[in-house]
N, C-alpha and C positions, 0 to 999 in steps of 0.2 A: 334618609339624608335630605337636607335642603336641596331643592332643584337648582341646577346651575347649567350655564351654557358657556362653552369655550368658543372664543372668536379669534381666529388667527393663530392658534397654537393648540397643542395636544397634551398639555401638562396637567392632566386630570389628577395625577397622584398628589402633586403639591397642593392643588385646590381642595381636594377632598380631605387632606390632612388638616388644613386650617378649619374647614367646616365642621369636622368632628370635634374640634376643641370647643365649638360654640353651639353644639346641638341642643343643649338644655336651655340656652339663653335666647334662641331665635325661633320664630314660628311665622307661618304665613308670609314668607318672603321668598324671593328668587334672586339668583346671582348671575351676573355676566362677568366673565374674566376675559379681558381683551388685550391682545398684542397686535398693535398696528403702527407701522412706520416708527419702530423702536420706542413706542410709548406703551408702558405697562399700566393697565387701568382696571379697576374693580368697580362694579356698579351694583347697588342693592335696590331691588324693586319690591314694592308692595302694591298689589292690585294693579299691576302694570304701570305704576307710577314710580319714577326714579326718586328714591329717598336720599341716597348718599352716594358719592363717588370719590375715589382717590386715584391719583395717577402719578407716575414718574416718567419723565421724558428723557430722550437721548440715551436709552439703554441698548447698546449695540452687542455686547458680549452675550452669547446664547446661554451660558451658565448663569450669568448675572440676571438675565431675563427671567429664568425660572424662579430665582430667589425674589426678585422684585414683584413678580405676579403674586407670590404668596404674601409678600410684605404689604402691598397696597390693599389686598383683601383683608389682611389682619387689621390694618389701620382703619379701614371702613367699618369693620365689625366692632372694634373698640369704640369708635365714635357712636355707633348705633346703640350698643349695649352698656357702655360705660365700664366694661369688664376687661381688664388687662390680665394677660396670662403670665405666670411667674417666669416662664421661659420664652416670652414673646412669641414670635412666629416660628421659633426653632423647634423642629419636630424630629430631628435625627436622634439616634440612640447613643451616639458618642459625642457629646458636646465638647469634651476637652480636646478632641482632635483639632478643633478650630483654634484653640489657644496654642497648641503645639505648632501649628502652621504659622501663627503670628510670631511665636518665639523664634522660629527659624528665619523669619523675615527681619529679626533683630529689633522688633518693636519694643518699646518700653512698657512697663506695667500700665502706666497711665494711658498710653496709646491703645493698648489692647482693651482696657476697660471702656474707653471712649467708643471704640468701634463696636464692641458687643452691645453697648447701651444704645447707640445711635443707629446701628444697622439692623440688629436683630430685636431691639426693644426688650432685652433680657433684664430682669429686675436686679438691682444692685447686689442684694444678698446672694443671689444665684451666681452672679459674676464673681463675687468673692470666693464662693465655693469652687467654681471652675478654676480660678487662679491657684487656689491652695492645692487642689488635687493635681493639677497639671505640673506644678513645681515638685510635688512629692513623686509623681510618676517619672519626671525627668531624671531624678536621682537614680532610679532603677534602669530606665531606658538608656542612659548615657553609658552604662556598663555593657550594653549589647555588643557582641562581636560580629564581624561580617559573616563568619562561617557557622553561626549558631542557629538553632531552632528550638522549638518546644514541641512536646508530644501530648496529645489528648487520646485517652482510651475510654470508650463509652460502654457502660454496663446497664442495659435498658430494663432492669428489673427492680421492683420495689415490693415491700410487704403488702401495701395497698396503694391504690391511686388516690392522691389527695384531691379534695374538692376543686381546688384552683389550678391544678396541674394541667399543662398542655404538652409536656415533654414526651418524647418517645419512651414510654415506660410501661411495663407489664407487671401485673400482680404475680409474684413468683410462686404462689401456692399452686400445686398440681402442674408445675412446668419443669419438673426435674429433667426429663429427657430433652426438652428444648434448651434448657440451660447448658447441658453438656454439649449439645450440637452447636450452640452458639459459641461456646468456648473453643470448640474444634475450629470453627470458622475464624474466630478472632485470632487464635494462635497462628493460623495460616497467614493471616494478614500481617501480623506482627513480624513473622519470619521473613515475609516478602519485603517488608519495609527496611530491613537492615541494609540493603544495597544503597539506600539513599543517604546513609549516615556515615559513610566511610571517611569523608573529609569534613564532617560536621561535629559541632559541639552541642550537646543537649543541655540547655540551661534549666528547664523545668519540665516536669512530667506530671500530668494530672489525670487521675482516674475518677471519672464522674458518671452521671447516670440520669435518671434512676438512682439507685442506692447500691454501690458496689458491695457493701458489707451485707446485703441481703443474700449474697452467695453463702453457702455453708463453708465451714472452715476448710474442708478438703478442696472445694472449688476455688476458694480465695487463694489458698497456697499454690494451687496449680497455676493460676494466673500470675501470681507474684514470682514464682520460679521462672516462668517463661520470660517475663519482663527482665528479670535479673540476668538471665542467660543471653538475652538479645541486645541489651543496651549497656553502655559503660556507666554503671551506677556511681562509681567513685567521682565522676566529674559533674554529676547533676547537683545543682545548687538547691533545688526545691523539688520534693516528691510528695505530692498531695493525694490523699484518698478521701473522697466524700464518704465519711462514716455516717453521714446524715441522720438516719433514724435510730434513736437510742435502742429501740427494740431489736435492732440487728447487731448490736455491739455486745461482744462477749470478751472475757479475759483472753481466751484462746485466740480470737481473731486479732485483738490488739497486740498480743505477743508476736503473731505472724507479721503484722505491719512493721513492728520494730525490727524483727529479724531480717526483713527484706528491704530495709533502708528507707521506709516511709518516714518523713520528718515533719509533715504537716497534715492535720486531719480537720474535718468539719463535723461537729455534732450540732444538728440543726433543730432547735425546738420550734421555731416560728412564733410560738407563744408559750407562756408558762401557765396558762389558764386551762385547767383540766376540762372544763365544759366545752371550750372552743376546740380543744384537741379532738374531742369526740365528734364535734360538729363538722370538722374538716376532714374526717376520715382516718385519723391516726389511731394506731393500736397501742399507744403508750401514754403515760401520764407524766406530770412534772417530776415526780419522784424518780422515774426511770431516767429522765434527762440528767438529773443531779448525780445519780448513781454512776451512770456511764461516764460523765465528765470526770468525777473524782477517780474512777478506776483508771482512766487514761492518764491523768496526772500522776498517779502512783506508779504507773508503769513507765514514766519518764517522758511523756509527750509534752514538750514545752512550747508548742506552736499549735494552739487549738482555736479554730474559728467557730462562731455560732451565727446562724442565719435567723433573722426575724422578719416578720411581715406585718406592716402597719395597715390597719383597716380590714382585718379579717372579718367575715360575717359575724355580726353580733358584738364586736369589740369597739371600745372607745378609749378615751384617755385614761380612765380608771383601770381598765385591763392592762394598758401599756405600762402605767405606773407600777403596777404589781410585777409585770414581767421584767421590767428594767431593774427593779429592786432585787429580784432573784438572780438576774444575770450579773449584777454588780457583785453579789456575794461570791459567785463562781470566779469572777475576774478572768475571762478568757483573754487570749492574746489579740484577737480581732473579732469584730462583728460585721456582718453585712446586713444592712437595713433596707428591706424592700418595701416599696409602696405597692399596695394591692393593685393588681392589674386583672381586668376581666378578659381572659384569653379565649379566643374563638373556639379552640378545641377542648376547653375544660368543661367538667360537669357543672361548674358554677354558672357558666354562660348559658347552659341549657336549662337551668332551674333557677335563674336569677330572681324571678318573682317570689321565690320561697324564702328569700333572705333579706335582711335589712343591712344596708351599707351606709357608712357615715358620709357626711358632706365634705366638701373641700376645705371649709374652715376648720373643721375638726381634724382632718388629716394633716393640715398644715401645722396645727398645734402639736400633733403627735410627732411630726418630723422634728420640730424644735425640741421636744422632750428627748427624743432619741439622740439628737446631737449633743445636748447638754449632758446626758448620761455617759455618752462615749468619751467626752472631754473629761468628765469626772473619773473615768477609769484609766486616764492617761493615754487616750488614743487620739489620733488625728485622722481626718478623711484622706484617703489615698487613692481611691478609684471611684468612678462615677459613671452610671449609664442610665438610660431611659428606655421605656417600652411604650408601645401603643396601648391605648385604653387604660392608662393608669388613673387611679382616683385623683382628681384635682390636677391632672397633667403635671405631676411632680417628678420625682427621681428616686433611684436606688443609690445608696452610698455605702462604700466599704470603709470601715474605720480600723486602724491598727495601732498597736504600740510600736515605738521606734524599733526598727529592725525586724518586725513581724509582718510587714506588708507582703502580700502574695505576688510573687513575680509573674506567675501564670495569669492571674486576673488582669494585671496591667498589660501584659503582652496581647491577650485576646481582645482587650478593649481598644488598645491604641493601634494595633495592627502594624507594628514596627518590625516584627520578625515573622518568619514563616512558622506555621504550626501544622505538623503532620498529625492528622486525626484518623483514628482507627475505631471500627465498630459501627453498628447500625445507627444511621442518622448522623454520623460524624462528618464534618466538612473540613477538609484540608484547605488551608489558606496559604498560598505562596506569594510572598511579598517581594515585588521588584522595586527596590528603593530608587534605583537610577531613573526609572521611567514613571515612578509613583503609581504603580499598578498592582492590583491584587487578583490573582487567579484562584478560583474556587473549584475544588473537586469533591463532589458530594457522594456519600454512600447512601443507599436506599434506607429509609426509616424503618420499614416493616421488618421485624426479626426473622420471620419465615422467609421473606424474600432475600434478606441478607445472607442467611444460611445457604439457600439454594443458589444464589448468584455470587458467591464469594469470589470465584475465579474471575467473573466479570468485573467485580469491584477492584480486584488487584490489577487487572489489565487497564481499567479506566485510570487508576492512579498512576500506573507506569507511563501511560501515554501522556498524562498531564504533567508529570514530573519531568519526563524526558524533554517535552516541548519547552518547558519552563527553563531547563538547564541550558538549552541551546542559545 
C-alpha cells in the first residue's frame, strides 16, 4: 500500500479504503491526511515535494470529518491520475442505505441525485441504479411490521470449495459424522431460538451456506422437519433454500423442499462455460445446470434465482454473451449478477499469479451486457451491494421479475428488521429502529468449534437478545 501519515486523527480505515482504489494508478508517492482546526486536508508528495493538496474548511461534525478526509484524498488522487471511480469515494457495501436515509428526510429525487453527485462524486449512471433499486426495495420494506423478523440458517458444507470462495464452507466428502454432529448442534440452537418468537412474525426464512442441498436426502429432510416443527410456516411469506450447485440437486430433494413449504430456490451456475466450471473447481457442467433447472420447473418451483459471476478467471465478454444466451433460454425468475471479488481467504487470492483477470474497461462492458440481458428477460434491479477488492470497484446487482424479488435479500442488505441467524458463522442482527442502532451476535465460524461450543453459542445469543429486549 502507498505509504501514508495521519496527522490529527486516527481514521486509517477511511484513508486505506481510498488508497486501495488507486493502487494500480499511483507509485512512488506518499500521502498526508490532516485534520487540524476543523480543516480536512489531503497532501500528495513525491520525493518529499508537495505535488497536490485538497482541503475543506469548517468541518466540525466528527462523522462528517471522517467522510471529508476521504473526500479530499479522493479529489487529490483524481486530479493526480485523471481517474474517477464509478462510485466516487463511496466504499461502503450498502450504497442504497444512503438513498433510504435521504428519502426519510423527504428529499426529492433531484435533491438526492444532487447530493450523491456533489458530495460523494458518484457517477450519474450509478446514481440512477441506486435510485431505481431503493424505490423497488421501499415497496418491500414498507410492508415490514413492527413485530416481525427474518431467520437465517447456515449449512457450511459444499461438494467442493470453489476457487473464489471465502465463505465458511467445508467439502462434504468424508464428513458424514461431522455433518450429523453439526445437525445435532443446529437443531439444539433452533429449538432454543423458539423462545424469541412468541410475539414475533417471521416474514422470510433463508437456508444458505455453503450448499444446503449438499446434505443427503435423509439429512435434508431431518433439517426441514425440525424447521417445520419449530416455526409457524403458514405465516412465512418467503422460504428460500440455496440449492446452488446442480450436482447436489435430485428429484427426491426437490420433492422434499416442496413438501416442507420451500417456495424459492437458487440454482447457481456462475457461468455456463464448461471450461471455466472446471477451472473454478466445480464438479458439474452446463448440461447439469439445465437439467436441474427444468426438473425444478416440472416439480412446480415458480421462483428460481440463478447467480452469475462476471470476470471469472479466463472469461471475457464472449464467455458472458454465451452464458447470458443460455440463461435467457431458461428464463429464471431472478438473477444475481456478481462482479468478481478477490477475497482474502480464497484459493484465488493465494494463487492469483496463475490466472488472468480482465481489466476494468472489460468488466464494465460485461456489467452493461448483464443489465441489458436482465431487462430483456423482463427483470428490473431490486437490490444492490458492493464488496472490497471487486474488479474495477463496481457492484453486485440482483434483478427480478415483478413479484419475484427476494424479501430476505432486501432485509439483510438494508438492515431494517432483525435477523435471527443460526449455525456456524451466522451473525444475528438486532435492529433498534428508534435509536438507529444494530446489535450483532456472532456464532463461531469453525464447524468443530460450533459443535463443541453450541451451549456457549446459545447462552451468548440469550444474553444478547435479553439485553436488546430491555
